[in-house]
matplotlib code that plots the C-alpha trace (Angstrom):
import matplotlib.pyplot as plt

x = [-139.6, -136.1, -134.9, -134.8, -138.5, -139.4, -137.6, -139.2, -142.6, -142.0, -140.9, -144.0, -146.4, -144.7, -145.1, -148.8, -149.4, -147.6, -149.6, -152.8, -151.7, -150.9, -154.4, -156.0, -154.0, -154.8, -157.6, -160.9, -160.7, -163.5, -164.0, -165.4, -163.3, -163.6, -162.8, -159.6, -158.5, -159.1, -157.2, -154.2, -154.3, -154.3, -151.3, -149.3, -150.0, -148.9, -145.8, -144.9, -145.3, -143.1, -140.7, -140.2, -139.6, -136.9, -135.2, -135.3, -132.5, -130.2, -131.1, -130.5, -127.1, -126.0, -127.2, -125.6, -122.3, -122.2, -123.2, -120.6, -119.9, -120.1, -123.9, -123.9, -122.2, -125.1, -127.4, -129.1, -130.1, -130.4, -132.4, -130.5, -126.9, -126.4, -123.4, -122.0, -120.8, -120.8, -118.7, -119.2, -122.7, -121.4, -118.7, -116.5, -114.0, -116.0, -115.0, -111.3, -111.4, -113.2, -110.7, -107.7, -108.9, -107.7, -110.2, -107.6, -106.3, -109.9, -110.8, -107.7, -108.4, -112.1, -111.4, -108.8, -111.1, -113.9, -111.9, -110.4, -113.9, -115.3, -112.6, -112.7, -116.5, -116.8, -114.2, -116.1, -119.6, -118.6, -116.9, -119.7, -122.4, -120.8, -120.3, -124.0, -124.9, -123.0, -124.9, -126.1, -123.3, -123.5, -124.9, -125.6, -129.2, -128.2, -125.3, -127.4, -130.2, -127.8, -126.3, -129.7, -130.8, -127.9, -129.7, -132.4, -129.8, -130.3, -127.5, -127.0, -126.4, -123.8, -122.0, -121.8, -120.4, -117.9, -116.8, -116.2, -114.1, -112.1, -111.3, -110.4, -107.9, -106.4, -107.2, -108.6, -105.2, -104.1, -102.0, -105.0, -107.8, -107.8, -108.0, -110.6, -112.8, -112.9, -112.7, -116.0, -117.9, -115.8, -118.6, -122.3, -124.9, -127.3, -124.7, -123.8, -127.5, -127.6, -124.6, -126.1, -129.3, -127.3, -125.1, -128.1, -129.7, -127.0, -128.3, -126.6, -126.1, -123.6, -121.4, -121.7, -120.7, -117.7, -116.6, -116.9, -114.7, -112.0, -112.6, -111.9, -113.6, -111.4, -111.7, -115.4, -115.7, -113.4, -114.1, -117.7, -119.6, -118.2, -118.9, -122.5, -123.2, -121.6, -124.8, -124.7, -121.1, -122.0, -124.8, -122.5, -119.7, -122.1, -124.0, -120.7, -119.2, -122.3, -122.3, -118.5, -118.5, -121.6, -120.6, -120.7, -121.7, -118.9, -116.1, -117.4, -117.0, -113.4, -112.2, -113.9, -110.8, -108.1, -106.4, -105.3, -105.3, -106.5, -110.3, -113.3, -115.1, -118.2, -116.1, -114.1, -117.3, -118.3, -114.8, -114.9, -115.9, -114.8, -113.4, -109.8, -108.8, -112.4, -113.5, -116.8, -116.6, -118.2, -119.0, -119.5, -122.5, -121.4, -118.0, -119.5, -122.1, -119.3, -117.5, -120.7, -120.8, -117.2, -117.8, -120.7, -119.1, -117.0, -120.0, -122.1, -119.3, -119.3, -123.0, -123.1, -120.4, -122.0, -125.6, -126.8, -124.9, -126.2, -129.8, -129.7, -128.0, -130.4, -133.5, -132.5, -131.1, -128.5, -130.9, -130.2, -127.2, -126.8, -124.4]
y = [-47.1, -46.1, -42.5, -42.6, -43.5, -40.9, -38.2, -39.4, -39.4, -35.9, -34.6, -36.1, -34.5, -31.1, -31.2, -32.2, -29.4, -26.9, -27.8, -27.3, -24.0, -22.8, -23.8, -22.0, -18.9, -18.7, -16.2, -17.5, -18.7, -19.5, -23.1, -22.1, -23.7, -20.9, -18.3, -20.2, -20.7, -17.0, -16.0, -18.2, -16.9, -13.3, -13.9, -15.7, -13.0, -10.2, -12.1, -13.0, -9.5, -7.9, -10.8, -10.1, -6.4, -7.3, -10.1, -8.8, -6.2, -9.0, -11.3, -8.6, -7.7, -11.4, -12.1, -8.9, -9.7, -13.1, -11.7, -11.1, -7.4, -7.6, -7.8, -4.3, -3.0, -4.3, -2.4, -5.5, -6.1, -9.8, -11.1, -14.3, -14.8, -16.2, -17.1, -14.5, -16.0, -19.5, -18.4, -19.3, -18.7, -17.5, -15.0, -15.1, -12.9, -9.9, -10.6, -10.9, -7.6, -5.8, -7.3, -6.1, -2.5, -1.9, -4.0, -5.2, -1.8, -0.5, -3.3, -2.8, 0.9, 0.4, -2.3, -0.1, 2.9, 0.8, -0.6, 2.8, 4.4, 1.8, 2.3, 6.1, 6.3, 3.8, 5.7, 9.0, 7.4, 5.4, 8.3, 10.7, 8.3, 7.3, 11.0, 11.6, 8.5, 9.6, 11.2, 14.8, 17.2, 20.9, 21.7, 18.0, 18.7, 21.7, 19.9, 16.8, 18.9, 20.7, 17.5, 15.9, 19.0, 18.4, 15.3, 17.5, 19.1, 17.8, 15.6, 17.8, 20.8, 18.9, 17.7, 21.2, 22.7, 19.9, 20.2, 23.9, 23.3, 20.6, 22.7, 25.7, 23.6, 22.2, 18.6, 17.7, 16.2, 12.6, 12.8, 13.8, 11.9, 9.0, 11.2, 13.5, 10.5, 9.7, 13.0, 14.6, 11.4, 10.5, 11.3, 10.3, 11.8, 8.9, 6.3, 8.3, 8.4, 4.6, 4.2, 6.6, 4.5, 1.3, 2.6, 4.0, 0.6, -0.9, -1.2, 1.1, -1.9, -3.2, -0.1, 0.1, -3.6, -3.1, 0.0, -2.0, -4.7, -2.1, -1.2, 2.4, 4.2, 2.9, -0.7, -0.4, 1.1, -1.4, -4.6, -4.2, -1.5, -2.2, -6.0, -5.3, -3.1, -5.5, -5.6, -1.9, -2.2, -4.8, -2.5, 0.5, -1.6, -3.2, 0.0, 1.9, -0.8, -0.7, 3.1, 3.3, 0.5, 1.9, 5.6, 7.3, 11.0, 12.1, 10.2, 11.4, 15.0, 14.4, 12.2, 13.9, 16.0, 13.7, 11.1, 8.3, 4.5, 4.1, 4.8, 3.6, 0.6, 2.5, 5.0, 2.1, 0.5, 3.6, 3.6, 0.0, -1.1, 2.0, 1.3, 2.5, 4.6, 5.0, 8.0, 7.8, 6.7, 3.3, 1.8, -1.9, -2.7, -6.3, -5.4, -2.8, -5.3, -7.8, -5.0, -4.4, -8.0, -8.0, -4.8, -6.3, -9.7, -8.9, -7.6, -10.7, -12.9, -10.9, -11.1, -14.9, -15.2, -12.7, -13.0, -13.9, -11.0, -8.6, -9.5, -9.5, -6.1, -4.5, -6.0, -5.1, -1.7, -1.9, -1.2, -4.3, -4.4, -8.2, -9.4]
z = [75.7, 74.5, 74.4, 70.6, 70.3, 72.8, 70.8, 67.6, 69.2, 70.6, 67.2, 65.5, 68.1, 67.8, 64.0, 64.4, 66.8, 64.7, 61.6, 63.6, 64.9, 61.4, 60.2, 63.1, 62.6, 58.8, 57.8, 56.5, 52.9, 50.5, 49.4, 46.0, 43.3, 40.8, 43.4, 44.4, 40.8, 40.1, 43.2, 42.3, 38.7, 39.9, 42.3, 39.6, 37.1, 39.5, 40.7, 37.1, 35.9, 38.6, 38.5, 34.8, 35.4, 37.9, 36.1, 32.5, 33.0, 34.3, 31.5, 28.9, 30.5, 30.5, 26.9, 25.5, 27.3, 25.5, 22.1, 19.3, 19.1, 15.3, 15.5, 16.8, 13.7, 11.7, 14.1, 15.5, 19.1, 19.9, 22.8, 22.7, 21.5, 18.0, 16.0, 13.6, 10.4, 11.9, 14.9, 18.5, 19.9, 23.3, 22.8, 26.0, 24.3, 25.5, 29.1, 28.1, 26.2, 29.1, 31.7, 29.6, 29.8, 33.3, 35.3, 37.8, 38.7, 39.1, 41.4, 43.6, 43.8, 44.6, 47.2, 48.9, 48.8, 50.3, 53.2, 54.2, 53.9, 56.3, 58.9, 58.7, 58.8, 61.6, 63.7, 63.5, 63.8, 66.9, 68.7, 67.9, 68.8, 72.1, 73.0, 72.5, 74.5, 77.6, 80.5, 80.1, 79.5, 78.9, 75.4, 74.5, 73.4, 71.3, 69.5, 68.9, 67.4, 65.2, 63.8, 63.3, 61.3, 58.9, 57.6, 55.9, 53.6, 50.0, 48.7, 45.6, 47.9, 49.9, 46.7, 45.2, 48.4, 48.8, 45.2, 45.6, 48.7, 47.0, 44.0, 46.1, 48.1, 44.9, 45.8, 42.4, 41.3, 40.9, 44.1, 46.3, 44.6, 47.0, 50.0, 48.3, 47.8, 51.5, 53.5, 52.5, 53.6, 56.7, 59.1, 59.0, 61.2, 60.5, 61.6, 64.6, 65.5, 65.2, 67.5, 70.0, 70.2, 70.5, 73.3, 75.1, 74.9, 77.1, 80.7, 83.2, 85.4, 82.9, 83.1, 86.9, 87.3, 85.1, 87.1, 90.3, 88.8, 88.2, 84.5, 83.5, 80.7, 77.9, 79.1, 79.3, 75.8, 74.0, 75.9, 76.9, 75.0, 71.5, 71.6, 72.7, 69.7, 67.2, 65.1, 64.6, 63.6, 61.0, 59.7, 59.3, 57.7, 55.2, 54.2, 53.9, 51.7, 49.4, 49.2, 48.5, 45.9, 44.0, 44.2, 40.9, 41.1, 43.3, 41.5, 38.1, 39.4, 40.5, 37.7, 34.8, 33.9, 35.3, 33.1, 35.4, 35.2, 38.8, 38.8, 40.7, 39.2, 38.1, 36.1, 34.6, 33.3, 31.3, 29.6, 28.4, 24.9, 23.1, 19.6, 19.1, 16.0, 14.8, 12.8, 14.5, 18.1, 18.6, 22.0, 21.8, 24.0, 24.4, 25.9, 28.1, 29.4, 30.1, 32.0, 34.0, 35.0, 36.1, 38.1, 40.1, 40.5, 43.6, 45.5, 44.4, 45.9, 49.1, 49.3, 49.1, 51.7, 54.1, 53.1, 56.6, 58.2, 55.5, 55.8, 59.6, 59.7, 57.2, 58.9, 62.4, 61.3, 64.1, 66.9, 68.9, 71.2, 71.0, 68.3]

ax = plt.figure().add_subplot(projection="3d")
ax.plot(x, y, z, "-o")
ax.set_aspect("equal")
plt.show()
């Protein structure tokens, strides 16, 4: 018998055994036809209901972004785009108008802010986590307990204190806004705790072997320890990128009274669609929805490029030391 036939037979037998194992592992199910139909109908009803709740906001956002803004002047909300006075059904001009209101500058500013935030937060998280992962040093337990206790402080309390410090230092100016967006969130106790767990998971024999081979502390840290906690690094980078890109409360506090073209993407969205030279201020919903789609488009692209990394990083939570 040829090798190809043996491989084919082996594959068929494995598939047969796997199907039998799946049948044996399944819980007991009734064979009553009405019960099975009722069970499937209930599952479909529940999944359909919650699926509708999740998908409808996206559907509404897309349809409104493609609807002619003149329908809003008439006070009508359409659930599907229609032509206005025999015009185009899908009005792509909304995206053009939203793009022309400073989208490119906002994306450049937000991308730069996100990249710098990732690098700064990773630096402080790695060094702090590695320090707490070292062998017992004087005061380690006390310092670690103090930093962990900071995690129970409400976010609104931190924001109010940080805002008072920023205003007292005079950093709420266009020249300091980029730095002010990063410095208050440079360190993260939670990410430092993740790195501590990851570094402690590295066997002591690995460090001892590297020291016997002539590696000093810096060589061990950069060439051995860091590659072994690569999954944690991906987790920190991804979660920091999401938090920085989606940040709204802190930027709104800083940019509320500052007139500048360079603003985070979430603040830019809430400035799109405003009618110019209008006695009564009008905000065109269709243009703003188009701006919302443009705002989330870069993150959607990044998600599809790095979707496996993102899902693995979030699922594993950076606890494993294998990358």
